DRENTORKOL-3810 file (N, C-alpha, C; in nm, 4 decimals):
REM DRENTORKOL-3810
@n.u->5.1680; n.v->-3.1946; n.w->-0.1568; ca.u->5.1326; ca.v->-3.3522; ca.w->-0.1282; c.u->5.2845; c.v->-3.3889; c.w->-0.1706
@n.u->5.2955; n.v->-3.4975; n.w->-0.1647; ca.u->5.4821; ca.v->-3.5451; ca.w->-0.1872; c.u->5.4324; c.v->-3.6657; c.w->-0.3625
@n.u->5.5772; n.v->-3.6634; n.w->-0.4287; ca.u->5.4919; ca.v->-3.7073; ca.w->-0.5738; c.u->5.5234; c.v->-3.8675; c.w->-0.5347
@n.u->5.5346; n.v->-3.9380; n.w->-0.4287; ca.u->5.5316; ca.v->-4.0842; ca.w->-0.4093; c.u->5.3436; c.v->-4.1017; c.w->-0.3570
@n.u->5.2591; n.v->-3.9648; n.w->-0.3195; ca.u->5.1294; ca.v->-3.9991; ca.w->-0.3015; c.u->5.0638; c.v->-3.9890; c.w->-0.4512
@n.u->5.0909; n.v->-3.9135; n.w->-0.5632; ca.u->4.9992; ca.v->-4.0201; ca.w->-0.7310; c.u->4.9662; c.v->-4.1521; c.w->-0.7837
@n.u->4.9080; n.v->-4.1842; n.w->-0.8520; ca.u->4.8169; ca.v->-4.2808; ca.w->-0.8883; c.u->4.8673; c.v->-4.2454; c.w->-1.0388
@n.u->4.9771; n.v->-4.3511; n.w->-1.0775; ca.u->4.9614; ca.v->-4.3209; ca.w->-1.2204; c.u->4.9209; c.v->-4.3853; c.w->-1.3372
@n.u->4.8693; n.v->-4.3532; n.w->-1.4325; ca.u->4.8293; ca.v->-4.4648; ca.w->-1.5178; c.u->4.7633; c.v->-4.4240; c.w->-1.6369
@n.u->4.7653; n.v->-4.5600; n.w->-1.7303; ca.u->4.7451; ca.v->-4.5246; ca.w->-1.9120; c.u->4.6234; c.v->-4.4594; c.w->-1.9520
@n.u->4.6061; n.v->-4.3783; n.w->-2.0396; ca.u->4.4631; ca.v->-4.3740; ca.w->-2.1148; c.u->4.4812; c.v->-4.3161; c.w->-2.2262
@n.u->4.3441; n.v->-4.2438; n.w->-2.3111; ca.u->4.3648; ca.v->-4.2062; ca.w->-2.4432; c.u->4.2676; c.v->-4.1222; c.w->-2.4414
@n.u->4.3946; n.v->-4.0093; n.w->-2.4697; ca.u->4.2602; ca.v->-3.9211; ca.w->-2.5216; c.u->4.1330; c.v->-3.8989; c.w->-2.6078
@n.u->4.0304; n.v->-3.8643; n.w->-2.5671; ca.u->3.9079; ca.v->-3.9277; ca.w->-2.6864; c.u->3.8498; c.v->-3.7365; c.w->-2.7357
@n.u->3.8562; n.v->-3.6401; n.w->-2.6483; ca.u->3.8064; ca.v->-3.5087; ca.w->-2.6810; c.u->3.9723; c.v->-3.3793; c.w->-2.6275
@n.u->3.9845; n.v->-3.2899; n.w->-2.7104; ca.u->4.0718; ca.v->-3.1829; ca.w->-2.6932; c.u->3.9611; c.v->-3.0823; c.w->-2.6309
@n.u->3.9836; n.v->-3.0331; n.w->-2.5298; ca.u->3.8914; ca.v->-2.8732; ca.w->-2.4924; c.u->3.9856; c.v->-2.7625; c.w->-2.4653
@n.u->3.9326; n.v->-2.6263; n.w->-2.4984; ca.u->4.0115; ca.v->-2.5237; ca.w->-2.4726; c.u->4.0894; c.v->-2.5008; c.w->-2.3907
@n.u->4.1798; n.v->-2.4633; n.w->-2.3638; ca.u->4.2897; ca.v->-2.3736; ca.w->-2.2719; c.u->4.3886; c.v->-2.5560; c.w->-2.2259
@n.u->4.4728; n.v->-2.6112; n.w->-2.3170; ca.u->4.5536; ca.v->-2.7204; ca.w->-2.2868; c.u->4.4609; c.v->-2.8532; c.w->-2.2101
@n.u->4.3255; n.v->-2.8347; n.w->-2.1785; ca.u->4.2694; ca.v->-2.8993; ca.w->-2.1207; c.u->4.2221; c.v->-3.0504; c.w->-2.2077
@n.u->4.2110; n.v->-3.1537; n.w->-2.1466; ca.u->4.1536; ca.v->-3.2752; ca.w->-2.2597; c.u->4.1009; c.v->-3.3470; c.w->-2.1439
@n.u->3.9980; n.v->-3.4912; n.w->-2.1958; ca.u->3.9726; ca.v->-3.5593; ca.w->-2.1879; c.u->3.9728; c.v->-3.6787; c.w->-2.1921
@n.u->4.0037; n.v->-3.7614; n.w->-2.1254; ca.u->4.0862; ca.v->-3.9096; ca.w->-2.0820; c.u->4.0422; c.v->-4.0038; c.w->-2.0187
@n.u->4.0628; n.v->-4.1097; n.w->-2.1521; ca.u->3.9220; ca.v->-4.2696; ca.w->-2.1289; c.u->4.0316; c.v->-4.3481; c.w->-2.0395
@n.u->4.0563; n.v->-4.3802; n.w->-1.9211; ca.u->4.1297; ca.v->-4.5170; ca.w->-1.8728; c.u->4.0747; c.v->-4.5854; c.w->-1.9206
@n.u->4.1859; n.v->-4.7329; n.w->-1.8692; ca.u->4.1615; ca.v->-4.8776; ca.w->-1.9419; c.u->3.9826; c.v->-4.9142; c.w->-1.8860
@n.u->3.9781; n.v->-4.8590; n.w->-1.7551; ca.u->3.8568; ca.v->-4.9560; ca.w->-1.6857; c.u->3.7149; c.v->-4.8623; c.w->-1.7386
@n.u->3.7639; n.v->-4.6986; n.w->-1.8785; ca.u->3.5854; ca.v->-4.6813; ca.w->-1.8654; c.u->3.5724; c.v->-4.5968; c.w->-1.8525
@n.u->3.6449; n.v->-4.5475; n.w->-1.7273; ca.u->3.6433; ca.v->-4.3901; ca.w->-1.6694; c.u->3.6404; c.v->-4.2720; c.w->-1.7458
@n.u->3.6425; n.v->-4.2168; n.w->-1.7597; ca.u->3.6239; ca.v->-4.0480; ca.w->-1.7966; c.u->3.7331; c.v->-3.9389; c.w->-1.6770
@n.u->3.8585; n.v->-3.9171; n.w->-1.6899; ca.u->3.9543; ca.v->-3.7777; ca.w->-1.6497; c.u->3.9301; c.v->-3.6740; c.w->-1.7244
@n.u->3.9184; n.v->-3.5673; n.w->-1.6606; ca.u->3.9660; ca.v->-3.4663; ca.w->-1.7220; c.u->4.1447; c.v->-3.4491; c.w->-1.6423
@n.u->4.1971; n.v->-3.4023; n.w->-1.7594; ca.u->4.3496; ca.v->-3.3373; ca.w->-1.7250; c.u->4.3796; c.v->-3.2424; c.w->-1.8148
@n.u->4.5066; n.v->-3.1838; n.w->-1.7605; ca.u->4.5582; ca.v->-3.0357; ca.w->-1.8387; c.u->4.7201; c.v->-3.1479; c.w->-1.8358
@n.u->4.7214; n.v->-3.0558; n.w->-1.8574; ca.u->4.8734; ca.v->-3.0880; ca.w->-1.9221; c.u->5.0426; c.v->-3.0334; c.w->-1.7786
@n.u->5.0849; n.v->-3.1268; n.w->-1.7884; ca.u->5.2159; ca.v->-3.1061; ca.w->-1.7124; c.u->5.3511; c.v->-2.9915; c.w->-1.7131
@n.u->5.3616; n.v->-2.9119; n.w->-1.6483; ca.u->5.4287; ca.v->-2.8296; ca.w->-1.6762; c.u->5.5278; c.v->-2.7890; c.w->-1.8172
@n.u->5.6340; n.v->-2.9479; n.w->-1.7072; ca.u->5.7556; ca.v->-2.9623; ca.w->-1.8105; c.u->5.7265; c.v->-2.9711; c.w->-1.9823
@n.u->5.6530; n.v->-3.0696; n.w->-1.9787; ca.u->5.5475; ca.v->-3.1289; ca.w->-2.1704; c.u->5.5422; c.v->-2.9441; c.w->-2.2541
@n.u->5.4383; n.v->-2.8576; n.w->-2.1040; ca.u->5.4600; ca.v->-2.7403; ca.w->-2.1557; c.u->5.5309; c.v->-2.6454; c.w->-2.2164
@n.u->5.6075; n.v->-2.6606; n.w->-2.1014; ca.u->5.7466; ca.v->-2.5945; ca.w->-2.1751; c.u->5.8265; c.v->-2.6646; c.w->-2.2439
@n.u->5.8641; n.v->-2.7150; n.w->-2.3319; ca.u->5.9066; ca.v->-2.8266; ca.w->-2.4520; c.u->5.7818; c.v->-2.8791; c.w->-2.5518
@n.u->5.6749; n.v->-2.8158; n.w->-2.5269; ca.u->5.5547; ca.v->-2.7895; ca.w->-2.6842; c.u->5.5603; c.v->-2.9359; c.w->-2.7020
@n.u->5.5215; n.v->-3.0243; n.w->-2.5630; ca.u->5.4636; ca.v->-3.1363; ca.w->-2.6997; c.u->5.3488; c.v->-3.1453; c.w->-2.6953
@n.u->5.2892; n.v->-3.1565; n.w->-2.7797; ca.u->5.1118; ca.v->-3.1684; ca.w->-2.9396; c.u->5.0589; c.v->-3.3218; c.w->-2.8563
@n.u->4.9364; n.v->-3.2678; n.w->-2.7918; ca.u->4.8607; ca.v->-3.4084; ca.w->-2.8523; c.u->4.7003; c.v->-3.3396; c.w->-2.8926
@n.u->4.7132; n.v->-3.4614; n.w->-2.9443; ca.u->4.5852; ca.v->-3.5066; ca.w->-3.0472; c.u->4.5070; c.v->-3.5827; c.w->-2.9565
@n.u->4.3832; n.v->-3.6053; n.w->-3.0189; ca.u->4.2982; ca.v->-3.6542; ca.w->-2.9983; c.u->4.3283; c.v->-3.7812; c.w->-3.0432
@n.u->4.3144; n.v->-3.9267; n.w->-2.9680; ca.u->4.3518; ca.v->-4.0378; ca.w->-2.9913; c.u->4.4668; c.v->-4.0965; c.w->-2.9409
@n.u->4.5377; n.v->-4.0010; n.w->-2.8805; ca.u->4.7070; ca.v->-4.0567; ca.w->-2.8540; c.u->4.6764; c.v->-4.1123; c.w->-2.7067
@n.u->4.7797; n.v->-4.2115; n.w->-2.6884; ca.u->4.8112; ca.v->-4.2239; ca.w->-2.5678; c.u->4.8990; c.v->-4.1580; c.w->-2.4682
@n.u->4.8617; n.v->-4.1704; n.w->-2.3356; ca.u->4.8871; ca.v->-4.0494; ca.w->-2.2184; c.u->4.9454; c.v->-4.1340; c.w->-2.1245
@n.u->5.0618; n.v->-4.1030; n.w->-2.0582; ca.u->5.0174; ca.v->-4.1542; ca.w->-1.9379; c.u->5.0171; c.v->-4.0197; c.w->-1.8576
@n.u->4.9471; n.v->-4.0632; n.w->-1.7124; ca.u->4.8670; ca.v->-3.9599; ca.w->-1.6797; c.u->4.8703; c.v->-3.9894; c.w->-1.4831
@n.u->4.8290; n.v->-3.8738; n.w->-1.4359; ca.u->4.9360; ca.v->-3.8626; ca.w->-1.2480; c.u->4.7466; c.v->-3.8301; c.w->-1.2119
@n.u->4.6697; n.v->-3.9194; n.w->-1.0955; ca.u->4.5741; ca.v->-3.8702; ca.w->-1.0339; c.u->4.6264; c.v->-3.8856; c.w->-0.8720
@n.u->4.5677; n.v->-3.7141; n.w->-0.7798; ca.u->4.5543; ca.v->-3.7630; ca.w->-0.6412; c.u->4.4981; c.v->-3.8545; c.w->-0.5704
@n.u->4.4972; n.v->-3.9086; n.w->-0.4998; ca.u->4.4185; ca.v->-4.0301; ca.w->-0.4074; c.u->4.3017; c.v->-3.9431; c.w->-0.3583
@n.u->4.3002; n.v->-3.7689; n.w->-0.3703; ca.u->4.1782; ca.v->-3.7328; ca.w->-0.3313; c.u->4.0478; c.v->-3.6844; c.w->-0.4348
@n.u->4.1155; n.v->-3.6366; n.w->-0.5468; ca.u->4.0306; ca.v->-3.6512; ca.w->-0.6746; c.u->4.0696; c.v->-3.7071; c.w->-0.7645
@n.u->3.9273; n.v->-3.8243; n.w->-0.7748; ca.u->4.0138; ca.v->-3.9411; ca.w->-0.9531; c.u->3.9157; c.v->-3.8542; c.w->-1.0628
@n.u->3.8695; n.v->-3.8018; n.w->-1.0810; ca.u->3.7634; ca.v->-3.6946; ca.w->-1.1957; c.u->3.9047; c.v->-3.6056; c.w->-1.2755
@n.u->4.0066; n.v->-3.5589; n.w->-1.2509; ca.u->4.1509; ca.v->-3.4040; ca.w->-1.2167; c.u->4.2528; c.v->-3.5244; c.w->-1.2145
@n.u->4.3418; n.v->-3.5389; n.w->-1.3733; ca.u->4.4402; ca.v->-3.5813; ca.w->-1.3456; c.u->4.6229; c.v->-3.4628; c.w->-1.4535
@n.u->4.6324; n.v->-3.5034; n.w->-1.3999; ca.u->4.7833; ca.v->-3.3761; ca.w->-1.4684; c.u->4.8576; c.v->-3.4663; c.w->-1.5983
@n.u->4.8228; n.v->-3.5030; n.w->-1.7141; ca.u->4.9311; ca.v->-3.5869; ca.w->-1.8442; c.u->5.0669; c.v->-3.5059; c.w->-1.7980
@n.u->5.1293; n.v->-3.6366; n.w->-1.7932; ca.u->5.2712; ca.v->-3.6172; ca.w->-1.7399; c.u->5.3653; c.v->-3.7230; c.w->-1.8711
@n.u->5.3690; n.v->-3.7437; n.w->-1.9898; ca.u->5.3871; ca.v->-3.8125; ca.w->-2.0849; c.u->5.2801; c.v->-3.9134; c.w->-2.1898
@n.u->5.3933; n.v->-3.8137; n.w->-2.3375; ca.u->5.2644; ca.v->-3.8854; ca.w->-2.4246; c.u->5.3517; c.v->-4.0248; c.w->-2.4767
@n.u->5.2681; n.v->-4.0685; n.w->-2.5250; ca.u->5.4065; ca.v->-4.2323; ca.w->-2.5778; c.u->5.3830; c.v->-4.1540; c.w->-2.7048
@n.u->5.5246; n.v->-4.2157; n.w->-2.7415; ca.u->5.4792; ca.v->-4.2355; ca.w->-2.9434; c.u->5.4350; c.v->-4.2180; c.w->-2.9779
@n.u->5.3590; n.v->-4.1983; n.w->-3.1333; ca.u->5.2536; ca.v->-4.2621; ca.w->-3.2189; c.u->5.2934; c.v->-4.4128; c.w->-3.2489
@n.u->5.4054; n.v->-4.4878; n.w->-3.2860; ca.u->5.3782; ca.v->-4.5601; ca.w->-3.3569; c.u->5.3406; c.v->-4.6348; c.w->-3.2673
@n.u->5.4358; n.v->-4.6648; n.w->-3.1433; ca.u->5.4311; ca.v->-4.7424; ca.w->-2.9870; c.u->5.2414; c.v->-4.7343; c.w->-3.0022
@n.u->5.1847; n.v->-4.6122; n.w->-2.9860; ca.u->5.0479; ca.v->-4.6607; ca.w->-2.9611; c.u->4.9614; c.v->-4.6856; c.w->-3.0209
@n.u->5.0061; n.v->-4.7177; n.w->-3.1928; ca.u->4.9281; ca.v->-4.7647; ca.w->-3.2674; c.u->4.9275; c.v->-4.9182; c.w->-3.2543
@n.u->5.0343; n.v->-5.0168; n.w->-3.1984; ca.u->5.0618; ca.v->-5.1306; ca.w->-3.1630; c.u->4.9898; c.v->-5.1853; c.w->-3.1387
@n.u->4.9512; n.v->-5.0633; n.w->-3.0222; ca.u->4.8861; ca.v->-5.1723; ca.w->-2.8039; c.u->4.7792; c.v->-5.1326; c.w->-2.8609
END
């Protein structure tokens, strides 16, 4: 699948699950099961409950996604 085929959206982490998996709630109220992208795992980016994140969804399955960016905590609290 090409990089252009993904759907990028923002959400908020509502629950941390085992093996670096998270439940993320989107702005429209939809809940998505997400895992951390490889570059975030390599750089040891820490994700906690309540963090605002950017996720990628495939057009084939809209209930699973990949977390590609965590917004800075001070920026996320202002919005």
